C-alpha positions, 0 to 999 in steps of 0.5 A: 391479540398478538403476543409481545413483539420479538426481542430486537437483535443487539447491535455489535459493539464498536471495534477498537484496534487492539494488540491483545484481544479485549484490550485497546493497547497503549497509544504509544505502540500505535503511534510507533506503528503508524510512524514506522508505516509512514517511514516505510512509504516515504522511503519507498516513494524516494526509492525511485528518485534515488535509484534514478540518481544511482543509475545515472552515476553508476552508468547503469542502463535503463533496461537494467535499472527500470525492471529493478525499480519496478520490481522493488516497488511492486514487492514492497507495496505488494507485501504491505497490501497483501498482509492488510488485505488477506488478514481477517477482520480488517476492512481493506479487502472490502475497500479494495473491492469497492475502489475496483468497482468504482473504477469500472473494473470487476469488483474483486479485492485482487483487482483493486490490489493489482491496480494499486501495484500497477500505480506503484510501478508507474510511480517508481518508473517516473521517479527513476526517469526524474532521478536520471533527468535531474542528475547533472552531466550527460548520460551515456 
């Protein structure tokens, strides 16, 4: 005869986002944070188009404006992703690792972030091209 079965390990409690450990925080603060992030991303998406128009009207050469736009996009996305990825307790690191693995790349969070930064740089370059192409008149 055997003794009683060993106690089952308790499952972890669900994790709720919180400003203060142990509290969920006001919904208004979460909504404001979400709106601020959405505004930053929208401004970043329009930055390439605005830079293309500014480069056209400012008569900036492509060899000057393209590296500037790509650097701004990479630094902007890199700061946001770096802050999210390297904080403990957030799932972005495992999400980046999974995306990299599904893309056939080495399954590292750094690879997923690097590919995301490459896509951001390509989007900025496409926005620059579109802004220059949409500007009326003839370029130098």
